[in-house]
N, C-alpha and C positions, 0 to 999 in steps of 0.2 A: 855073741853080736847083733842076733833078735833084740835081746834085751835092751842093747844100748839103743838101737834103731826106736823101739818105744821109749824109751825114756824121754830121747831127744825131741820126737814129736809131742809127746806130752808137753814139756817143758817151752816148747816153741806156741804150742795151743794156748796155754797160762799168761806168754806173754802177749800173746796178741789179745786175748781178754780182758787184762791189767789195760789197754789204752784203747779199747773200742769204744767210739760213741754210739750211743743209742739215741734216736730220737722218737720222741714221744706226740703225741697230739692233746695239746691242752684245750679245749674250746673258751672261749673268751667273749663274753656278751659285750655287745657295745650298744648302748641305749640312744637312739637319735627320736627328738621331739617333733610331730608332725601336727599342726592345726588341722583340723577339720570344720566344716561347713555344718553350722547348725540347725536342723531342717525337721522339725517336731513339728505336729499338730499344735495348733494354736489360731485365739481371734486377734483379731489386731484392729486400728479405730485410726481415722485421720483427718487432717485438713487439708484442705486443697485452694488453691484460688489463681487465678490466670487472665487471659484473654481469649474472649470470645469475636467472633465473627460471623455475621449472618449474612451469606451469601446472597444475591439478587431480593435482599428484603425490601428494599426499595425499587418503585418503577421509574421509567423514564421521562416523567412528567415532574417528578420532585423536584424542588427548590434546591433543598438541603437534605444532607442523607448521614446519618450517625447508626450505622451497621454495626461499628465495633466498640463493644462494652469489657467493663471486666465483670468476671463470676467467680464464686466463692461456694464452699460447701462442706460436704462432711459425706466420709466414706467409711467402710466396715465391710469384714469377711473374715471367711474360716478360712484357714489352710490345712487342709486333707491330706495332700501327701507335697512333696520338694517340690512338684514342679505345675500342681492345679490348687486354685481356692477358689468359695464363690463370694461373690463381693455386690455390695448395695451401695446406692449412693443416693443423695439430693443434693442437689446444686440451687443456686440464684444464678441464673445467667444473664444478669442484668436486663435493660433495658431501652431498647434502641428505640430509634426515633425517626421520624422525617416529616417537612414542611410542604407542604402542596400548596403553593400561593400563601393566604391567610390561616390555612387551617393548618394544626399541626396535629399529627400521628404518633402515638408511641404505644408499645406493649411490654408489659411485665412478664418475663420467661421463667418458671419455674418447672427443673425437670428432676425423675427419679431414674433411677435404671437397678436394673437386676442383670451383673454378667457373670461368665465365666472367666478367669484371670488363668492362661496359662503361661510358665514361666520356665525359662533357661538358663543355666549358671555359665556366666561367660568367666569368672572368677571368684576367688572366694568373697570379694566384698560386692561384686556386679551382677547382677541379674538383668535379661532383657523379658518382656513379655509381652500378652497381646491377650485384649479384652473384647469380648464379644457377648453381645446379649439384647434383650428389650429393652426400649426407653420408653418413657409415658410425660407427656409434656404439658403441662399446664399453663394455656395462653391469656392474659386480661389484656384487651384492646380498649384503647381511650383514640379519639378520635373528632376532637370538638366539640359540635351538640349531637351528635349521635352518640347513642346509650352505647354502654359498655359492653363488649361482646366477649366472647367467652370460649376458647377453643379447647378440648383435650383430648388429644390426639397420641397413637402409640406407634414406633418406629422402631429402627435396628440403628443399634450403636456398637461400633466398631473403635478401639481405640489401641494404641502400641506405647510402649515406655521403656523406660531403662529405671532399675532402682539400684540404689546405692546403701551398701548395710552400713551407718554411722557404728554402732555397739550393739551388744545380743539384743537390744529393745527398742531402737529407733534404726529408721530408715529413712531415705531422702527419695523422691521419685519424682521425675519427670516425665510428661505424657502429653500427646497428642490424641483429641478425640473427633470422631466425627459421627454427625447424626445427619443422614439422608430425608429432605425434606420435610421440616418441622411443621405446625399450623395447618392450613387449609385455605384454599381459595378467597373465602368471604375476611377472612384476617391477613392472614399473611402466608407465604407459602417462600422458604428459603432454607437454604444448606447451611447446618450449624458447625464450624470449626471451632474447638475448644482446647487452647495449649494451657498448661497449668503445670505448678510446682506444688508436691503433698509432703507434708511430714508425717510418717508413721511410727505409730507405737505398736510392737509385739506384744503381747501378754505371755507370762508362762514360759520365757525364754529361759535357757539358762547359761551360765558365762561359757564363754569357748572351751572346749575340751581337747586333749590332747592324746594320741594313741602311740604309744612304745614300739618302735620295730626293730627288732633283735637282730645281730648280725653275730656269725659266728666266723672266727677266723683260727688257723690252725699254724699256731707259731713252731720253730724248732727249738726245742732246747736240749742241751748236750747235759749228757750225764755220764760220769768216768767211775767207773767202776775200781775200786783198788783190791787188789789181791796179794795176798803176802807170796813173796819169792820162795818157789821151792824147790828144794835143794837135794839133787838125786845123787844118791854116791857112786860111783865108777867102781869097778874093781867086781862085781859081782860075779860070783863064781857060775862058770859057764858047766 
């Protein structure tokens, strides 16, 4: 009897094994491409042009005041980190003029700046930035029969702008710049506002690259074991 029960148990176990479902974990890698922002150290140069306003350049006695001019210039810098660059610029801010009776007064204004540029990535293509530093203004004033007068003054320049990445080498920037109190009391004293659009070329830029993110999934696979049917003979002598 004991032998019969043992044989039946073995038969039941083999039958269950034959139809068992085995779950296995097989890692599957899924690759996803993600673009990353190019922010390596490099030199850049650019051209800019725009509109200049010389606030309070004309006195109340003027019969005609042209204190809005066109300006253009060159700039260049070195990008040290993704958020900081050192930039220099030379700009012709135009020639504001005014008329006092029969006398005409005009001034040619050429400026240069050395500033630190601090930027922040808004998106993959857009940066906002702040520039601040020193400005040097050369002003040549002509006034009728009076000999030409010259002023060379230092000041503080500040600017805020938006930079748009056109490609790995080219970007477009829009900027508002302010210099407080250019010139002197003898020539002219004015606050200068300059709104410009600039095109920048970045040297040493590589093509945008991608990184691969690997995701592991755990699918369930079904494996069926095939076993031979075992035959147990009854009638074993007890």
